[in-house]
C-alpha positions in Angstrom: 81.5 28.1 -60.9 83.9 26.9 -63.5 87.6 27.5 -64.3 87.0 30.4 -66.8 84.8 32.2 -64.4 87.2 31.6 -61.5 90.0 33.2 -63.6 87.7 36.2 -64.4 87.0 36.6 -60.6 90.8 36.3 -60.0 91.4 39.2 -62.4 88.9 41.3 -60.4 90.7 40.3 -57.2 94.0 41.4 -58.7 92.8 45.0 -59.0 93.3 46.0 -55.4 96.5 44.0 -55.3 97.7 46.1 -58.3 96.9 49.3 -56.5 98.5 48.4 -53.2 101.7 47.1 -54.9 101.9 50.2 -57.1 102.0 52.5 -54.1 104.0 50.4 -51.6 107.4 51.8 -51.1 109.7 48.9 -51.8 112.4 48.3 -54.4 111.0 47.3 -57.7 107.4 47.8 -56.7 106.6 49.1 -60.2 108.0 46.0 -61.8 105.9 43.9 -59.4 102.8 46.0 -60.2 103.5 45.4 -63.9 103.7 41.7 -63.2 100.4 41.7 -61.5 98.8 43.5 -64.4 100.5 41.1 -66.9 99.2 38.1 -64.9 95.7 39.6 -65.1 96.1 40.2 -68.8 97.1 36.5 -69.3 94.0 35.4 -67.4 91.9 37.5 -69.8 93.2 35.5 -72.7 93.2 32.2 -70.9 89.7 32.4 -69.4 88.2 33.0 -72.9 90.3 30.2 -74.4 89.2 27.7 -71.7 85.6 28.7 -71.9 85.5 28.0 -75.6 87.8 24.9 -75.5 86.0 23.3 -72.6 82.5 24.4 -73.6 82.1 26.3 -70.3 80.7 29.5 -71.6 78.1 30.9 -69.2 75.9 34.0 -69.1 77.7 35.0 -65.9 81.1 34.8 -67.6 79.8 36.7 -70.7 78.8 39.5 -68.4 81.7 39.4 -66.0 84.6 39.0 -68.4 84.3 42.4 -70.1 83.6 44.1 -66.8 86.8 42.6 -65.3 88.8 43.8 -68.4 87.4 47.3 -68.3 87.9 47.6 -64.5 91.5 46.4 -64.7 92.5 48.6 -67.7 90.7 51.7 -66.2 92.4 51.3 -62.8 95.8 50.8 -64.4 95.3 53.9 -66.6 94.3 56.0 -63.7 97.4 54.9 -61.8 99.6 55.7 -64.9 98.0 59.2 -65.3 98.9 60.0 -61.7 102.4 58.6 -61.9 103.4 59.8 -65.4 101.5 63.1 -65.2 101.8 64.0 -68.9 99.2 65.3 -71.3 100.1 62.6 -73.8 99.3 59.8 -71.4 96.2 61.5 -70.1 94.8 62.0 -73.6 95.4 58.3 -74.5 93.8 57.2 -71.2 90.8 59.4 -71.7 90.3 58.0 -75.3 90.6 54.4 -74.1 88.4 54.8 -71.0 85.9 56.9 -73.0 85.6 54.3 -75.7 85.0 51.6 -73.2 82.1 53.5 -71.8 80.6 54.2 -75.2 81.0 50.7 -76.5 79.6 49.2 -73.2 76.5 51.5 -73.4 76.1 50.6 -77.1 76.3 46.9 -76.5 73.7 47.2 -73.7 71.4 49.2 -75.9 71.8 46.8 -78.8 71.1 43.9 -76.5 67.8 45.5 -75.5 67.0 45.6 -79.2 67.9 42.0 -79.6 70.9 42.9 -81.8 73.8 42.1 -79.4 75.6 40.1 -82.0 75.7 43.2 -84.3 78.3 44.7 -81.9 80.2 41.5 -81.0 84.0 41.8 -80.4 85.9 42.4 -83.6 89.4 41.5 -84.7 90.4 45.1 -84.4 89.2 45.1 -80.8 91.3 42.0 -80.1 94.4 43.6 -81.6 93.7 46.8 -79.7 93.5 44.8 -76.5 96.9 43.2 -77.2 98.6 46.6 -77.8 96.9 48.1 -74.8 98.0 45.3 -72.5 101.6 45.5 -73.7 101.7 49.3 -73.4 100.1 49.4 -69.9 102.4 46.6 -68.6 105.5 48.4 -69.8 104.3 51.8 -68.5 103.5 50.3 -65.1 107.1 49.0 -64.8 108.7 52.4 -65.8 109.4 55.1 -63.3 109.2 58.2 -65.5 111.4 60.1 -63.1 114.2 57.7 -63.6 113.6 56.0 -66.9 112.9 58.6 -69.6 114.7 56.7 -72.3 113.7 54.8 -75.4 111.6 52.2 -73.5 109.4 55.0 -72.2 109.1 56.5 -75.6 108.3 53.2 -77.2 105.7 52.4 -74.6 104.0 55.7 -75.4 104.0 54.9 -79.1 102.4 51.5 -78.4 99.8 53.1 -76.1 99.0 55.6 -78.9 98.7 52.7 -81.4 96.2 51.1 -78.9 94.4 54.5 -78.6 94.1 54.7 -82.4 92.9 51.1 -82.6 90.5 51.9 -79.8 88.9 54.7 -81.9 88.9 52.5 -85.0 87.1 49.6 -83.3 84.6 52.0 -81.7 83.7 53.4 -85.2 83.3 49.8 -86.4 80.8 49.1 -83.6 79.0 52.4 -84.1 78.8 51.7 -87.9 77.2 48.3 -87.2 74.8 49.8 -84.7 74.0 52.7 -87.1 72.8 50.2 -89.7 70.5 48.6 -87.2 69.2 52.0 -86.1 68.5 53.0 -89.7 66.7 49.8 -90.4 64.5 50.1 -87.3 63.8 53.8 -88.0 62.7 52.9 -91.6 60.4 50.2 -90.4 58.2 52.6 -88.5 
């Protein structure tokens, strides 16, 4: 166990905390839930930074980090779909969660072929993650029944930018995998 892996495990442990805080009936519970999510998002950046900086990358961390990210984002999006109850948010959530499933399956399959690096995290994927984390944090803090103003609208725009970047990064990964598939099919 090293510090980056401990931060990743902390992010997973924050998932039930996020859910409980989100539903507890106390003043500013949504802002606190947003803070829990933001703290988890910071650990996502920080664990990767520390793993590279300290030379503490591990196979366990390489497996667990993306799992923790996907779990946290998926749970937060499900909470938001229930709370905001809009077709716009539901569509964006479906795109984001669906993409994560496709890319995870693609990476697993490419790893079986020994081509895992062909679908390594791209710059677009990192930008997508930043937009996604900002949008989800903001949307968690907003009570749509009370705050239907410009902040809510801006948060939806940022979430939709994240959804578009999500699709773009998925197509980048699929394109890289397609080249490997074509090469392998032509070799038979």
